[in-house]
C-alpha positions in Angstrom: 37.7 59.6 19.6 39.6 62.7 20.8 39.7 61.3 24.4 41.1 57.9 23.1 43.9 59.7 21.2 44.9 61.8 24.2 44.9 58.7 26.4 47.1 56.9 23.9 49.6 59.8 23.8 49.8 59.9 27.6 50.3 56.2 27.7 53.2 56.4 25.2 54.8 59.3 27.2 54.6 57.5 30.5 56.1 54.4 28.9 58.9 56.5 27.4 59.6 58.0 30.8 59.8 54.6 32.5 62.1 53.4 29.8 64.4 56.5 30.2 64.6 56.1 34.0 65.3 52.4 33.7 68.1 53.0 31.3 69.6 55.8 33.6 69.6 53.5 36.7 71.3 50.7 34.8 74.0 53.0 33.5 74.9 55.1 36.6 74.3 52.7 39.4 73.4 53.8 43.0 74.9 57.0 44.5 77.5 56.3 47.2 78.9 58.1 50.3 82.1 60.1 50.1 83.6 63.2 51.8 83.9 66.6 50.2 87.0 68.5 51.4 87.0 72.3 51.6 89.9 74.6 52.3 88.9 78.2 53.2 85.5 77.5 51.6 87.0 76.2 48.3 86.5 72.6 47.2 89.8 70.8 46.9 88.7 67.2 46.4 86.6 64.1 47.3 88.0 61.4 49.5 86.7 58.0 50.6 87.5 58.4 54.3 87.7 61.4 56.6 89.5 59.2 59.2 92.2 58.4 56.7 92.9 62.1 56.2 92.9 62.9 59.9 95.2 59.9 60.7 97.6 61.0 57.9 97.8 64.5 59.3 98.4 63.2 62.8 101.1 60.8 61.5 102.9 63.3 59.3 103.0 66.0 62.0 105.2 64.1 64.5 107.5 67.1 64.8 104.6 69.2 66.2 103.6 66.4 68.6 107.2 66.3 69.9 107.5 70.1 70.2 104.4 70.5 72.2 104.4 67.1 73.9 100.9 66.2 72.7 99.4 63.0 71.5 97.4 64.3 68.5 97.5 67.0 65.8 94.3 68.3 64.2 93.6 69.9 60.8 93.8 73.7 60.2 90.9 76.0 61.1 90.1 76.5 57.4 89.8 72.8 56.6 86.2 71.4 56.5 85.1 67.9 55.6 81.4 67.1 54.8 79.7 63.8 54.1 78.0 63.8 50.7 76.4 61.3 48.3 77.5 61.4 44.6 77.7 59.5 41.4 81.1 61.1 40.8 83.9 58.5 40.9 86.7 61.0 40.6 88.1 60.4 44.1 91.3 62.2 45.3 94.0 60.4 47.2 94.4 61.6 50.8 98.1 62.1 50.2 97.3 64.7 47.5 94.9 66.5 49.9 97.5 66.5 52.6 100.0 68.0 50.2 97.6 70.8 49.4 97.0 71.8 53.0 100.3 71.1 54.8 102.0 74.4 53.8 98.9 76.5 53.5 97.6 76.9 57.0 99.0 75.9 60.5 97.7 72.7 62.1 96.1 72.7 65.6 96.6 71.0 68.9 94.4 70.4 71.9 94.8 73.1 74.6 93.0 75.9 76.4 92.1 79.5 75.5 92.1 82.0 78.3 90.2 85.2 77.6 90.7 88.4 79.5 87.8 90.8 79.2 88.5 94.4 80.2 86.1 96.8 81.8 85.2 100.2 80.3 87.2 103.2 81.3 85.6 106.5 82.4 84.8 107.4 78.8 83.1 104.1 78.1 86.0 102.8 76.0 86.8 99.1 76.2 90.0 97.4 75.2 89.8 94.4 73.0 89.7 91.1 74.9 93.1 89.5 75.3 93.4 85.8 74.4 96.2 83.6 75.8 96.8 80.0 74.7 97.9 77.2 77.1 98.6 73.5 77.0 97.8 73.1 80.7 94.9 75.0 82.3 96.6 75.1 85.7 99.3 77.4 84.2 97.0 80.4 84.3 96.1 79.7 88.0 99.8 79.5 88.9 100.8 82.6 86.9 97.9 84.8 88.2 98.9 83.9 91.8 102.5 84.8 91.0 101.4 88.1 89.5 99.3 88.9 92.6 102.3 87.9 94.8 104.6 90.3 92.9 102.5 93.2 94.1 101.3 92.0 97.5 104.2 89.8 98.5 104.2 86.0 98.6 104.3 85.8 102.4 101.4 88.4 102.7 99.4 86.6 100.1 100.0 83.2 101.7 99.0 84.5 105.2 95.8 86.0 103.7 94.8 82.8 102.0 95.5 80.6 105.1 94.0 83.0 107.7 97.4 83.5 109.3 97.5 87.3 109.3 98.4 89.0 112.6 95.5 90.9 114.1 96.0 94.7 114.4 96.5 95.8 118.0 97.7 99.4 118.0 98.8 100.0 114.4 99.3 97.7 111.5 97.5 96.4 108.4 95.8 93.3 107.1 94.5 92.3 103.7 90.8 92.0 103.5 90.3 91.0 99.8 92.2 90.2 96.7 90.7 90.0 93.2 91.3 90.9 89.5 89.6 93.8 87.9 89.1 91.9 84.6 86.8 89.0 83.9 89.0 86.0 83.1 87.6 82.8 81.5 89.1 79.6 80.3 87.8 76.9 77.9 89.2 73.8 76.3 89.9 74.5 72.6 91.8 73.5 69.5 94.7 76.0 69.1 96.5 77.0 66.0 100.2 76.3 66.2 100.7 79.7 64.7 99.8 81.2 68.0 102.1 81.7 71.0 101.3 78.7 73.2 102.5 78.8 76.8 103.6 75.7 78.5 105.7 77.2 81.3 104.3 79.3 84.2 107.4 81.5 84.6 107.1 82.5 80.9 103.4 83.2 81.3 104.0 85.2 84.5 106.5 87.4 82.7 104.1 88.0 79.9 101.3 89.0 82.3 103.6 91.4 84.2 105.5 93.0 81.3 103.1 92.6 78.4 105.8 90.9 76.4 108.2 87.9 76.5 111.1 89.9 75.1 114.2 89.8 77.2 114.1 92.5 79.8 116.9 95.1 80.4 119.3 94.3 83.2 121.8 96.3 85.2 125.0 95.2 86.9 125.4 96.9 90.4 128.5 99.1 91.0 130.2 99.8 94.3 128.2 102.1 96.5 124.9 101.9 94.7 121.6 101.3 96.3 118.2 100.3 95.0 116.8 103.8 95.2 119.6 105.2 93.0 119.2 102.4 90.5 115.4 103.0 90.3 115.9 106.7 89.8 118.5 106.1 87.1 116.2 103.8 85.1 113.0 105.9 85.4 111.4 103.5 87.9 110.0 104.1 91.4 111.3 101.9 94.1 108.1 99.8 94.3 108.4 98.9 90.6 112.0 97.9 91.0 111.1 95.7 93.9 108.3 94.0 92.0 110.7 93.3 89.1 113.3 91.9 91.6 111.4 89.9 94.2 114.6 88.6 95.7 114.8 91.9 97.6 112.3 92.2 100.5 112.7 96.0 100.8 114.5 99.1 99.6 117.0 99.0 102.5 118.8 95.9 101.3 122.6 96.4 100.9 123.8 95.6 97.4 127.0 94.0 96.4 128.9 95.1 93.3 128.3 92.6 90.4 124.7 91.8 91.3 122.4 91.8 88.3 119.0 93.5 88.6 116.0 93.5 86.3 115.3 97.1 85.3 112.6 96.4 82.7 109.4 98.5 82.8 106.4 96.6 84.1 103.3 96.8 82.0 100.7 94.5 83.6 98.1 92.9 81.4 95.8 92.3 84.4 94.9 94.5 87.3 95.6 93.0 90.8 93.1 94.7 93.1 93.4 94.4 96.8 92.0 96.1 99.9 93.7 96.6 103.2 92.4 97.6 106.6 95.1 100.0 107.9 95.6 101.6 111.3 98.4 104.1 111.3 99.6 107.2 113.1 99.4 110.2 110.8 101.1 113.6 111.2 98.8 116.6 111.7 100.6 119.6 110.3 100.5 122.6 112.5 99.0 125.8 111.3 100.5 129.3 111.2 99.1 132.4 112.7 100.4 135.9 112.4 100.6 138.6 115.0 101.1 142.3 114.1 103.6 144.4 116.1 103.3 148.1 115.5 106.6 148.7 117.2 108.5 146.7 114.6 109.2 147.9 111.0 107.4 146.2 108.1 110.5 144.1 107.1 110.5 142.4 110.5 109.3 138.9 110.6 110.1 136.4 113.4 108.8 133.1 114.6 107.8 133.9 118.2 106.2 130.5 118.9 107.4 127.3 117.3 104.7 125.2 115.7 104.3 121.6 116.8 102.7 118.9 114.6 100.1 116.7 116.1 99.4 113.0 115.7 96.2 111.2 114.8 95.6 107.5 114.8 93.7 106.8 111.7 91.7 103.7 110.6 91.5 103.4 106.8 90.1 101.2 104.1 92.7 101.4 101.3 92.2 100.1 97.8 95.2 99.2 95.7 95.6 98.5 92.0 98.9 96.9 90.9 100.7 98.2 94.0 99.4 101.8 93.8 96.8 103.3 96.1 93.6 104.1 94.2 91.2 105.1 96.9 91.4 105.7 100.7 88.4 105.7 102.9 89.0 107.1 106.4 86.7 105.3 108.9 87.9 106.5 112.2 90.3 109.2 113.6 91.6 109.5 117.2 93.7 112.5 118.0 96.7 111.3 120.1 98.4 114.7 120.2 97.0 118.1 119.2 98.9 120.4 116.9 100.1 123.7 118.1 100.2 126.7 115.7 103.4 128.4 114.8 103.1 132.1 115.6 104.9 134.6 113.4 105.2 138.2 114.5 105.2 140.7 111.7 106.1 144.4 111.9 103.6 147.0 110.7 105.5 150.2 111.5 106.5 152.0 108.3 109.8 153.8 107.7 109.8 157.5 107.4 110.4 159.0 104.0 113.9 158.4 102.7 114.9 156.0 105.5 115.5 152.3 105.2 116.8 149.2 106.9 118.9 146.2 106.1 117.2 144.0 108.8 116.3 140.7 107.0 114.1 139.0 109.6 116.6 137.4 111.8 115.4 135.4 114.7 114.2 131.9 114.2 112.3 132.5 110.9 113.5 130.1 108.2 111.9 131.0 104.8 111.0 127.9 102.7 113.4 126.9 100.0 115.2 130.2 100.1 112.0 132.1 99.1 109.6 134.2 101.2 106.6 132.0 100.8 104.9 130.1 103.5 102.7 127.1 102.5 99.3 126.1 103.9 98.3 122.4 103.7 95.6 122.3 100.9 93.2 119.6 102.3 91.5 118.7 105.5 93.2 116.3 107.9 93.8 113.5 108.3 95.0 112.8 104.8 97.1 110.2 103.0 99.7 111.0 100.3 98.9 108.2 97.8 101.6 109.1 95.3 104.8 111.1 95.5 107.0 113.1 93.2 108.5 110.0 91.4 108.3 107.8 88.3 105.2 105.7 87.8 105.2 103.1 85.0 107.9 104.9 83.1 106.4 108.4 83.3 107.3 111.0 86.0 104.6 112.1 88.4 105.2 115.8 88.8 103.4 116.4 92.1 101.9 114.7 95.1 98.5 113.0 95.2 96.6 113.7 98.5 93.6 111.5 99.4 91.5 110.4 102.3 89.6 113.6 103.0 86.7 112.6 100.8 84.9 113.5 97.6 83.6 117.1 97.9 85.9 118.0 100.8 87.3 121.6 100.6 90.6 122.4 98.8 92.4 125.4 100.2 94.9 127.7 98.5 98.3 127.0 99.9 99.5 130.5 99.4 98.5 134.1 98.8 98.5 134.7 95.1 96.7 135.3 91.8 94.6 132.8 89.8 96.2 132.3 86.5 94.1 129.5 85.0 90.8 127.8 85.7 89.3 124.7 84.0 85.7 123.6 84.9 84.7 121.9 81.7 85.5 118.3 82.7 83.2 115.6 83.9 83.4 115.2 87.7 84.5 111.6 87.2 86.2 109.6 84.5 89.2 109.7 82.3 90.1 112.9 80.5 89.7 111.6 76.9 86.8 113.4 75.4 85.5 115.0 78.5 88.0 117.7 79.2 91.1 119.3 77.9 93.9 117.7 79.9 95.1 115.2 82.5 94.5 117.6 85.4 90.7 117.6 84.9 89.0 120.6 86.6 91.9 122.5 88.0 93.1 125.9 89.3 96.6 127.3 88.7 97.7 130.0 91.2 100.9 132.1 91.0 102.3 132.9 94.4 102.3 136.5 95.7 106.1 136.6 95.5 105.9 135.7 91.8 108.2 132.7 92.2 106.0 129.7 91.9 102.9 128.4 90.0 100.8 125.9 92.0 98.5 123.4 90.3 95.4 122.0 92.1 94.1 119.2 89.9 91.1 116.7 89.7 88.6 119.1 91.3 84.8 119.0 91.0 83.2 121.4 88.6 82.2 123.7 91.4 85.4 125.8 91.4 85.2 128.8 93.7 87.6 131.2 92.0 88.1 132.8 88.6 91.1 133.9 86.5 92.7 137.2 87.7 91.2 136.9 91.2 93.5 137.4 94.2 93.4 134.6 96.8 94.6 134.3 100.3 96.4 131.4 102.0 93.8 129.1 103.5 90.9 130.3 101.2 88.7 127.6 99.7 89.2 127.4 96.0 87.3 124.2 95.1 86.4 120.7 96.2 88.1 117.3 95.9 87.0 115.2 93.0 88.2 112.7 90.4 88.0 114.6 87.1 90.6 114.2 84.4 93.1 111.4 84.3 92.1 110.0 87.7 91.0 106.7 89.1 89.8 107.9 92.5 89.0 111.0 94.5 92.2 113.0 95.4 94.0 116.3 94.9 97.0 116.5 92.6 99.2 119.3 94.1 102.0 120.4 91.9 104.5 123.3 92.2 106.5 124.7 89.3 108.8 127.7 88.7 106.4 130.5 87.6 105.7 130.5 83.9 107.4 127.2 83.2 106.7 123.5 83.2 109.7 122.8 85.5 108.1 120.9 88.3 109.7 120.8 91.8 109.4 118.2 94.6 106.6 119.5 96.9 108.1 117.4 99.8 111.4 119.4 99.5 110.1 122.8 98.5 106.9 123.3 100.3 106.1 120.5 102.9 107.8 118.0 105.1 106.5 114.8 103.5 
């Protein structure tokens, strides 16, 4: 009996369930397909047709199509449309949906995204990738070529690309490679009209060269001015001024009053790297030797044999970055003319007590820069001066950079003097950042024996050979060439200042003929 009752109850329940389902189906009908519209993740309505919404957007944004000369406009990035099935018949008109989104986020157009990925610096720091938006993918090719030509020269770049370079016979140079230091990619993309979208190669080239599309400063030439003076007056070096004004082939061009020059500061967003094979005749500075004469008093000093510089023909592999020499490898050296030492005779005879002399050296001796200090060249030869006492990218370079003698080659003291400062705590390579206390990297500062100058020897290896307070002699090894501190390649930074100050002087006028 119990089983029959349970069976009857189950039968009744099943019948009730069937009845309930049957009623629900008849009331609600079948679920149907619609489209759920989301804006930034929030539901904003159901619509019957996704195509109707897309077509309405394209139709209503005729102004954008005309501005960018495109055939179609696409929804904003935050708009998402998903197909759903529902019993809800509360459908929103596409015009209402459009009204909700048209002033909320920018629409998009078909174009291209260029991504510039930067390499890590010496401290391992990497700049954020740069994204550039284009309508025509060929714009980036044209602009990158123009940027490279700005540093290399259009004729030189054209000759390189078309194998038209003149072969080196005695001296000369040829390009051996051209590339960008960054990884540059391009892909087809939908681009927000809120972004800066380039559709002109000249505008894009300016952006890549100057880092901005702001109007650059200009200068109107006055009577008697030349390019070098204008460069100096605007904190540019002559190469930077020529890059900004490609209409001038070199710095010797005669200017006419009224000409307008671009004097904006270049700030390239890409690094044009190129290598050259260079054969050039390089000066070999003569040395100086001293001869003691015990028949002359101690204040006697005279050049008794003139020094004669020599000449070497040097074959080099030179790496440039945006027009500046980064590294020099010397592959071959032929001495065409040997250097002859200057001989200076010095008196050693002392005056008797109470006597004196007003003799001031006389003869052919010509003290450097009005002082009494002779200067010894601080590196091996042959060498290349890769950067002079001049402005570089808006900042003044307060010395000369000497390269070409190789990593680990000896650095000599240019004078007799006393070591005032030594830094050996910097990594042998890499940017100064967290690795040492200043842009000079491992360095030695020596005060000359006459007390007039301080001389900085920068970017050394950690194996410095002197210590603070030590007396050094002209020609003594004080360290070895490296690339520590703010340096992109092995070289010596040689800087001369008035003693105890930061007032830097031009080494090529005060100490050397360079």
